[in-house]
C-alpha positions in Angstrom: 137.9 49.9 145.6 134.8 51.5 147.2 133.2 54.5 145.7 133.8 57.3 148.1 133.6 60.6 146.0 130.7 62.2 144.1 132.1 64.7 141.6 129.8 67.2 139.9 131.5 68.1 136.5 133.3 65.9 134.2 135.2 68.6 132.4 139.0 68.9 131.9 139.7 71.0 135.0 138.5 68.5 137.6 140.1 65.5 135.7 143.4 67.3 135.6 143.1 68.3 139.2 141.3 66.3 142.0 141.0 63.1 140.0 144.8 63.1 139.5 145.2 63.8 143.3 142.9 60.9 144.2 144.7 58.7 141.7 148.0 59.5 143.5 146.5 58.9 146.9 145.2 55.5 145.7 148.6 54.5 144.2 150.1 55.2 147.5 147.5 53.2 149.5 146.4 56.3 151.3 142.7 56.5 150.3 141.4 53.5 148.5 138.5 55.3 146.9 136.9 55.8 143.6 135.0 58.8 142.1 131.6 58.7 140.5 131.2 61.7 138.2 127.9 63.3 137.8 127.0 65.3 134.8 125.6 68.7 136.0 124.1 69.9 132.6 122.0 68.0 130.0 124.9 67.4 127.6 128.3 66.1 128.5 131.0 63.5 128.5 129.4 60.8 130.6 128.8 58.4 127.7 132.6 58.6 126.8 133.6 58.2 130.4 131.6 55.0 130.7 132.8 53.8 127.3 136.4 54.1 128.6 135.4 52.7 132.1 136.6 56.0 133.6 140.2 55.7 132.4 142.1 58.4 130.6 145.6 59.8 130.3 146.6 63.2 131.9 149.6 65.0 130.4 151.2 67.4 132.7 153.8 69.6 131.1 155.8 72.7 131.8 159.2 74.2 133.1 160.3 73.4 136.6 163.5 75.1 137.8 164.7 75.4 134.2 164.0 71.7 133.5 161.4 70.6 130.9 158.7 68.4 132.5 156.6 66.2 130.1 154.7 63.7 132.3 151.9 61.4 131.3 149.6 59.8 134.0 147.2 57.0 133.4 144.3 58.0 135.7 142.1 55.2 137.1 140.4 57.0 140.0 137.0 57.4 138.2 134.8 54.3 138.5 131.9 55.5 136.2 129.8 58.4 135.2 126.1 59.1 136.0 123.8 61.3 133.9 120.8 62.4 136.1 119.1 63.6 132.9 118.9 60.1 131.5 119.0 57.9 134.8 117.8 60.0 137.7 117.1 56.9 139.9 120.9 55.9 139.5 121.7 59.5 140.6 119.6 59.2 143.7 121.2 55.8 144.6 124.6 57.6 145.2 122.9 59.0 148.3 122.4 55.6 149.7 126.0 54.4 149.6 127.3 54.8 153.1 130.9 54.8 151.8 130.3 58.1 150.0 131.9 60.9 152.1 133.2 63.6 149.7 131.4 65.8 147.2 133.4 67.9 144.8 132.0 70.3 142.3 133.2 72.7 139.5 130.2 73.9 137.6 131.9 77.2 136.6 131.0 80.7 138.3 127.5 80.5 136.8 126.8 77.0 138.4 126.2 78.0 142.0 122.7 79.8 141.5 119.3 79.8 143.1 116.7 79.8 140.5 113.7 79.4 142.7 111.6 77.9 139.9 112.2 74.2 140.4 110.3 71.5 142.1 111.7 68.8 144.2 109.8 66.4 142.0 111.8 67.5 139.0 114.0 64.7 137.7 116.5 66.4 137.8 116.0 70.1 138.8 117.8 72.4 136.5 120.4 74.1 138.8 123.4 72.4 140.4 122.4 73.6 144.0 118.9 72.1 143.5 120.3 68.8 142.3 122.6 68.7 145.3 119.7 69.5 147.7 117.7 66.5 146.3 120.7 64.4 146.8 121.2 65.5 150.4 117.5 65.1 151.2 117.7 61.5 149.9 120.8 60.9 152.2 119.0 62.5 155.1 116.1 60.2 154.7 118.4 57.2 154.5 119.7 58.2 158.0 123.3 58.3 156.9 126.1 60.8 157.8 126.5 63.9 155.8 129.5 65.0 153.4 132.7 66.9 153.2 131.7 69.3 150.4 134.5 70.9 148.4 133.2 73.6 146.0 135.8 74.6 143.4 133.9 77.2 141.5 135.7 80.5 141.3 133.4 82.7 143.3 134.0 84.3 146.7 132.9 82.0 149.6 132.1 79.2 147.1 131.3 76.7 149.9 129.1 79.1 151.9 127.3 80.3 148.8 126.5 76.8 147.8 125.2 76.1 151.4 123.0 79.2 151.2 121.5 78.0 147.9 120.9 74.6 149.3 119.1 76.1 152.3 116.9 78.3 150.1 115.7 75.2 148.2 115.0 73.5 151.4 112.7 76.4 152.3 111.2 76.5 148.8 110.3 72.9 149.0 109.0 73.2 152.6 111.4 70.6 153.9 111.7 70.1 157.6 113.6 72.0 160.1 115.3 68.7 161.0 116.6 68.3 157.5 117.8 72.0 157.5 119.6 71.4 160.7 121.1 68.2 159.5 122.4 70.2 156.3 124.1 72.7 158.6 125.4 70.5 161.4 126.3 67.2 159.5 127.7 68.5 156.3 130.9 70.6 155.9 130.6 73.2 153.0 134.2 74.2 152.6 135.4 77.4 150.9 138.3 76.4 148.5 140.6 77.9 146.1 141.9 75.9 143.1 144.8 76.8 140.8 146.0 74.8 137.8 145.8 75.9 134.3 144.1 73.1 132.4 144.2 73.1 128.5 141.9 70.2 128.1 141.6 68.0 125.1 144.7 68.6 122.8 142.9 68.8 119.4 146.1 70.0 117.6 148.3 67.3 119.0 145.9 64.3 119.0 147.7 62.2 116.4 151.2 62.7 118.0 149.9 62.0 121.5 147.8 58.9 120.4 151.0 57.5 118.8 152.9 58.1 122.0 150.2 56.3 124.0 149.8 53.5 121.6 146.0 53.7 122.0 143.0 55.9 121.4 141.8 58.0 124.3 138.9 60.3 123.7 139.3 61.8 127.1 143.1 62.6 127.0 143.7 65.8 128.9 146.4 68.4 129.2 147.4 70.8 131.9 150.4 72.7 133.4 152.6 71.0 136.2 151.8 73.7 138.8 148.9 73.1 141.1 147.6 74.5 144.4 144.6 73.6 146.4 143.6 75.8 149.5 140.7 74.3 151.5 139.0 75.9 154.5 138.9 73.0 156.9 141.0 70.4 158.4 140.2 66.9 156.9 143.6 65.5 156.2 142.9 62.4 158.2 140.0 61.5 155.9 141.3 63.0 152.8 145.2 62.6 153.0 146.2 65.0 150.2 149.2 66.5 151.8 150.6 63.0 152.9 150.4 62.0 149.1 152.6 65.0 148.2 149.9 67.2 146.8 150.3 71.0 147.2 147.4 71.5 149.5 146.9 74.0 152.3 144.3 73.3 154.9 143.4 76.6 156.5 140.8 78.5 158.6 140.8 81.4 156.1 141.0 80.9 152.3 140.3 84.5 151.4 143.8 86.0 151.1 145.0 83.1 148.9 141.8 83.3 146.7 141.8 87.1 146.3 145.4 87.2 145.0 144.9 84.2 142.7 141.4 85.3 141.3 142.4 88.8 140.8 145.8 88.3 139.2 145.6 85.0 137.4 141.9 84.7 136.5 141.4 88.4 136.3 144.5 88.7 134.0 142.9 85.9 131.7 139.4 87.4 131.6 140.6 91.0 131.0 142.7 89.9 128.1 141.1 87.0 126.3 138.1 88.5 124.6 140.0 91.5 123.3 142.8 89.2 122.1 140.2 87.0 120.3 138.7 90.1 118.6 142.3 90.9 117.6 142.6 87.5 116.0 144.5 85.4 118.4 143.6 81.9 119.4 145.7 80.8 122.5 147.2 82.4 125.7 150.6 81.5 124.4 149.8 83.7 121.2 148.9 86.4 123.5 152.1 86.5 125.3 154.1 86.1 122.1 152.3 89.1 120.6 154.1 92.4 121.7 151.1 94.5 121.8 148.8 92.1 123.9 151.7 91.3 126.1 152.3 95.0 127.0 148.5 95.3 127.6 148.5 92.3 129.9 151.5 93.6 131.8 150.0 96.9 132.2 146.7 95.5 133.4 148.4 93.2 136.0 151.2 95.3 137.3 149.6 98.8 137.1 146.0 98.2 137.8 145.3 94.8 139.5 148.3 94.4 141.8 148.2 97.9 143.1 144.7 97.5 144.5 145.7 94.4 146.5 148.0 96.2 148.8 150.7 93.5 149.3 153.1 94.2 146.4 156.0 92.4 148.0 154.0 89.2 147.7 151.9 90.1 144.8 154.5 91.2 142.3 156.4 87.8 142.4 153.1 86.1 142.0 152.2 88.2 139.0 155.7 87.4 137.3 155.1 83.8 138.0 151.7 83.9 136.4 153.1 85.4 133.2 155.7 82.6 133.2 153.0 80.0 133.5 151.0 81.7 130.7 154.2 81.5 128.6 154.5 77.7 129.2 155.4 76.3 125.6 153.3 73.2 126.3 150.2 75.1 127.3 147.9 75.8 124.4 145.0 77.3 126.4 142.3 78.2 123.8 140.8 81.7 124.3 137.4 80.5 123.5 137.7 77.9 126.3 138.4 80.7 128.8 135.7 82.8 127.3 132.9 80.4 128.5 130.3 82.3 130.7 132.4 85.5 130.4 129.7 87.6 131.9 129.8 85.9 135.3 133.5 85.5 135.1 134.0 89.3 134.6 131.7 90.0 137.6 133.9 87.7 139.9 137.4 88.2 138.5 137.6 91.8 137.1 134.8 94.0 138.4 136.0 94.0 142.0 139.4 95.3 141.0 137.8 98.1 138.9 135.6 99.2 141.9 138.5 99.1 144.3 140.7 100.9 141.9 138.2 103.7 141.3 137.6 103.9 145.1 141.3 104.2 145.8 142.2 106.7 143.0 139.0 108.4 142.0 139.1 107.3 138.4 138.7 104.1 136.4 141.5 101.8 135.3 142.0 102.1 131.5 142.9 98.4 130.7 140.2 96.9 132.8 137.6 99.3 131.7 138.5 98.7 128.1 138.2 94.9 128.8 134.5 95.5 129.6 134.0 97.3 126.3 135.8 94.3 124.6 133.4 91.9 126.4 130.4 93.7 125.0 132.0 93.8 121.5 132.7 90.1 121.7 129.2 89.2 122.7 128.1 90.7 119.4 129.8 87.9 117.6 128.8 84.3 117.1 131.6 82.8 119.2 130.1 83.4 122.6 129.3 80.5 124.8 127.0 81.5 127.8 123.3 81.3 128.8 120.9 81.7 126.0 119.1 84.7 127.7 122.4 86.4 128.4 123.8 85.9 124.9 120.5 87.2 123.3 120.4 90.3 125.5 124.1 91.1 125.1 123.9 90.9 121.4 121.2 93.5 120.9 121.1 95.7 123.9 122.8 99.2 124.1 126.0 99.7 126.1 124.0 101.7 128.6 121.3 99.0 129.1 124.0 96.4 129.5 125.8 98.4 132.1 122.6 99.0 134.0 121.8 95.2 134.2 122.5 94.7 137.9 121.3 91.1 137.5 124.6 90.5 135.6 126.9 92.8 137.7 125.5 92.8 141.0 125.0 96.6 140.8 124.2 99.3 138.3 127.3 100.3 136.4 125.9 103.4 134.6 128.8 105.4 136.1 131.0 103.7 133.7 129.1 104.5 130.6 131.2 107.3 129.1 134.5 105.4 129.4 133.1 102.0 128.3 131.2 103.7 125.3 134.4 105.5 124.4 136.4 102.2 124.2 133.5 100.4 122.5 133.2 102.9 119.8 136.9 102.9 119.3 137.0 99.1 118.9 134.0 99.3 116.3 135.8 102.2 114.4 139.4 101.7 114.8 139.7 97.9 115.8 141.2 96.3 118.9 144.7 96.9 118.0 144.5 100.7 117.6 142.5 101.1 120.8 144.9 99.2 122.8 147.9 101.2 121.3 146.0 104.3 122.6 145.8 102.8 126.0 149.3 101.6 126.5 
């Protein structure tokens, strides 16, 4: 099969999501294309992907209409991986393949950023948008058509934000107006929404699942059975996901779908996991099984998040379905996995609800405000996983200075100081459990 897709990100989510979808399209003879995975950061899974020739097993498990589903798919849609940090020339060669048509990315919320410090001669530039700009420029110079670019990062207007970053790099590097027009007119930067809980490599089940497979698989991956992909655009003819039976919505406006999902599901996750980890829990399932954390999550979702959205007839059933998905007995979603890059996640997933709640009611929501205090307390520990500068600052700065850091939050949050400090001090003095008891 021809290589048709460039994928930035080799982690568990994209391998449980789009790579499974492409595998399904290929099995049905609808696409006939392979994926080349590009490692967007300096260290990753590319050596393992190439060692296994791109093949891995995806376990999809959950409850469907009361019936237990426990499915294992051998995924063969990835042809190989490319590490631009060790073989930059091979990375640039991807732009010269005329069969390449789709670019997919998931580099977390922190991945779509304009640094403004890189040079076009860097091999590679540090940020994902800069790497993409270099690739697009190489494509342009080769006089080849542009791409359908599907950004899966969980930020508002992800496709358009990525486009803006690319154009900024084109300006920074003094690239031609002709190239900038080619970017805008020959490439499609699609806003998208992705939804599937991926629990990644099943560390505590490796022996049992290896025995079940009858072979070792260092890339085995787990996820729930539910999935949804909403894409702003209409490319079913070239990328026939619906025809393959994938739950995909092609639309002119992804915003209402995204807002509901990011605020309720992702916002529920982010507002819960750091406090729950400080409380001593390890997985989302443990959180749902714990009476105190369960009550806290229900209050956050149904009394603080959903009321700000204004569509309770649709949002309440969605919220209930989210809790059922969180309770999936097969899903062992590690809190520390969700905690990756929590500062940027909080800004995208929770802070908008806090601001809208305060605007609507005149006071701050208790659970979500507490969750910011819990975030600060969590960043004092050694379990954080974020940018080095962010971790260093968060570990030592005062609550007031953290709230003033508009670079993190997009604005000065000093107006939250009294409430956040109250909850932070309570966490330090009384512990997470007592603090939550006082809230609920």
